Structures are given as structure tokens and as C-alpha cells.
C-alpha positions as CSV (number, residue, x, y, z in Angstrom):
1,M,0.0,0.0,0.0
2,L,2.8,2.4,0.9
3,R,4.5,1.7,-2.4
4,N,1.3,2.5,-4.4
5,L,0.9,5.7,-2.4
6,L,4.4,6.8,-3.1
7,K,4.1,5.9,-6.7
8,W,1.3,8.5,-7.1
9,A,1.9,10.9,-4.3
10,L,5.7,11.6,-4.8
11,P,5.3,12.8,-8.4
12,A,2.4,15.1,-7.3
13,L,4.5,16.5,-4.5
14,L,7.4,17.1,-6.8
15,I,5.2,18.9,-9.3
16,I,3.5,21.0,-6.6
17,G,6.8,21.6,-4.7
18,T,8.7,22.9,-7.8
19,Q,5.9,25.2,-8.9
20,N,6.9,27.8,-6.3
21,L,10.6,27.4,-7.3
22,A,9.6,28.1,-10.9
23,H,7.3,31.0,-9.9
24,G,4.1,29.0,-10.9
25,A,4.8,29.3,-14.6
26,Y,5.2,25.6,-15.2
27,D,2.0,24.2,-13.7
28,E,0.1,23.1,-16.9
29,A,1.0,20.5,-19.5
30,L,1.2,22.8,-22.6
31,W,4.0,21.2,-24.6
32,E,4.7,18.2,-26.7
33,V,7.8,16.4,-25.5
34,T,10.9,15.5,-27.6
35,R,13.1,12.8,-26.1
36,T,16.8,12.4,-27.0
37,N,18.2,9.1,-25.8
38,G,21.6,8.0,-24.6
39,V,23.6,11.3,-24.4
40,T,26.9,10.6,-22.8
41,Y,27.6,13.0,-20.0
42,G,30.8,11.4,-18.6
43,Q,32.5,8.2,-17.7
44,G,32.9,6.3,-14.5
45,A,35.2,3.5,-13.5
46,T,33.8,0.0,-12.9
47,G,35.3,-3.5,-12.3
48,G,37.1,-2.1,-9.3
49,G,38.7,0.5,-11.5
50,S,39.8,-1.7,-14.4
51,N,36.9,-0.7,-16.8
52,V,35.4,2.5,-18.0
53,F,31.6,2.9,-18.2
54,D,29.8,5.6,-20.3
55,L,27.4,7.5,-18.1
56,Q,24.3,8.4,-20.2
57,L,21.2,10.5,-19.8
58,D,18.0,11.0,-21.7
59,I,16.9,14.5,-22.4
60,Y,13.2,15.4,-22.4
61,E,12.5,18.8,-23.9
62,P,9.3,20.8,-24.2
63,E,9.0,21.0,-28.0
64,G,8.6,24.6,-29.2
65,N,9.1,26.2,-25.8
66,P,11.0,29.4,-26.7
67,D,12.1,30.0,-23.0
68,Q,15.9,30.0,-22.9
69,N,15.9,30.1,-19.1
70,K,14.1,26.8,-18.4
71,P,14.4,25.1,-15.0
72,V,15.8,21.6,-15.0
73,M,14.6,18.4,-13.3
74,I,17.1,15.6,-13.0
75,F,15.6,12.2,-12.2
76,V,17.6,9.4,-10.6
77,H,15.9,6.1,-10.8
78,G,15.4,3.9,-7.7
79,G,16.5,0.4,-7.2
80,G,18.6,0.3,-4.0
81,F,21.8,0.9,-6.0
82,T,21.5,-2.7,-7.3
83,G,19.2,-2.3,-10.3
84,G,16.9,-0.2,-12.4
85,N,17.6,2.1,-15.3
86,R,17.0,5.6,-16.6
87,E,14.1,4.5,-18.8
88,G,12.1,3.8,-15.6
89,M,11.8,7.6,-15.1
90,S,10.5,8.4,-18.6
91,W,6.9,8.9,-17.5
92,L,7.9,11.4,-14.8
93,S,10.5,13.1,-17.1
94,S,7.8,13.5,-19.8
95,A,5.3,14.9,-17.3
96,F,7.8,17.7,-16.3
97,A,8.9,18.4,-19.9
98,S,5.3,18.8,-20.9
99,R,5.0,21.6,-18.4
100,G,8.0,23.5,-19.8
101,Y,10.9,22.1,-17.8
102,L,13.9,20.5,-19.3
103,A,14.0,17.0,-17.7
104,V,16.8,14.5,-17.7
105,S,16.9,10.9,-16.5
106,I,20.4,9.6,-15.7
107,T,22.3,6.4,-15.6
108,Y,24.6,5.9,-12.7
109,R,26.9,3.1,-11.6
110,L,25.4,0.2,-9.6
111,K,26.7,-2.3,-7.1
112,W,27.1,-5.2,-9.6
113,Q,29.4,-2.9,-11.7
114,N,31.9,-2.8,-8.7
115,P,32.8,0.9,-8.9
116,P,36.1,1.7,-7.1
117,A,36.2,3.8,-4.0
118,D,38.7,5.8,-2.1
119,P,40.7,3.3,0.0
120,N,40.7,5.7,3.0
121,Y,37.0,5.7,3.1
122,V,35.6,3.3,5.8
123,F,32.5,1.3,4.9
124,Y,30.2,-0.8,7.0
125,Y,28.7,-2.4,3.8
126,P,31.5,-1.9,1.2
127,D,29.7,-3.0,-1.9
128,I,26.6,-0.9,-1.4
129,A,28.6,2.0,0.1
130,K,30.8,2.1,-3.0
131,A,27.7,2.2,-5.3
132,V,26.1,4.9,-3.2
133,H,29.3,7.0,-3.4
134,A,29.6,6.4,-7.1
135,S,26.0,7.4,-7.8
136,A,26.5,10.7,-6.0
137,V,29.7,11.3,-8.0
138,D,27.7,10.5,-11.2
139,A,24.9,12.8,-10.3
140,K,27.4,15.6,-9.7
141,R,28.8,14.9,-13.2
142,A,25.4,15.2,-14.7
143,I,24.9,18.6,-13.0
144,R,28.3,19.8,-14.3
145,W,27.4,18.6,-17.8
146,L,24.1,20.5,-17.7
147,R,25.9,23.6,-16.6
148,A,28.5,23.3,-19.4
149,N,25.8,22.9,-22.0
150,A,23.3,25.4,-20.5
151,D,23.3,27.7,-23.5
152,S,22.6,25.1,-26.1
153,L,19.9,23.5,-23.8
154,G,18.3,26.9,-22.9
155,I,18.4,26.2,-19.2
156,N,18.8,28.3,-16.0
157,T,21.7,26.9,-14.0
158,D,20.3,28.5,-10.9
159,R,17.2,26.3,-11.1
160,I,18.5,22.7,-11.3
161,F,16.5,20.3,-9.2
162,I,17.1,16.6,-8.5
163,G,14.8,13.8,-7.4
């Protein structure tokens, strides 16, 4: 029951909560959505550091929105750092893009990929802790990529939200 409640309540709370941050201008679904899949935003080490993994994101843009100062929503899928993928956030990303936001859904490194970690960092549960740390690093990379591409994306770098 709680899972079903969160499935519907969380998106509603995100939409309502971000309206004030965007000055209420983004509260109606007015736009068609264009999706660009698999844009590489960086790389992350996997296999304990022996491999390189392309970090990708999907971009959901409000088609025809002339605003060159759009707020951005970054969506990070759930899965306990052990599974899931960015495609699982397509419905929520589309919902925000239809309201005028630029939305992105990111890939991040998971436990099974064995991301390396700083050897000085102490973990209680090393495999999960490494994945949690790697996912935070990957999310930061996505934010840096968005800021570096702000002009071409037409976004406001002071209005980047993550969920």
C-alpha cells in the first residue's frame, strides 16, 4: 500500500513543490515532448577500476518552448543501488517536460558494476557504500554537464532540481 501511495503521491508532491521554485509558470501541461536518448555526460570506472563505463542521460525537452531560461529536473531512478535504469523515469520526465521544464533521467553506476572507492573511506557495507558514493559522483557529473551545456539547452543553471 505504501509503495502505491508513493508511486502517485511523490510525483504530485514534486510537481507541486517545484511550482513555487519556478514561480508557478510551469503548472500546466502545454508542450509536446521531444526525447533524446543516450547522451553521454561522462565516464565512470567500474570493475574495481579496471573498466570505463559511459554515463548516459535521456533529455526530455518541451517541443517549441522558446524559453531560454528553463528550470531543469534531474531524475535518478530507484533500485537500491543494485538495479533499475533511466528508462524507468520516462513517465515522470515526460510529465515535467510537458510543463516546460527540461528534464533528464540519468544512468549511474550500480553495485554489480563494482565501482572503485577511495581506499581511505571506511565502509560498513563496502559493496553498497561504493555504489552509493559512485552514484553521488555520477549525479554531480550530470549537473556539471548540464551547466557546461546550458546555452545550447536553454536552461537556467540556478534552477536545477534533482529527485
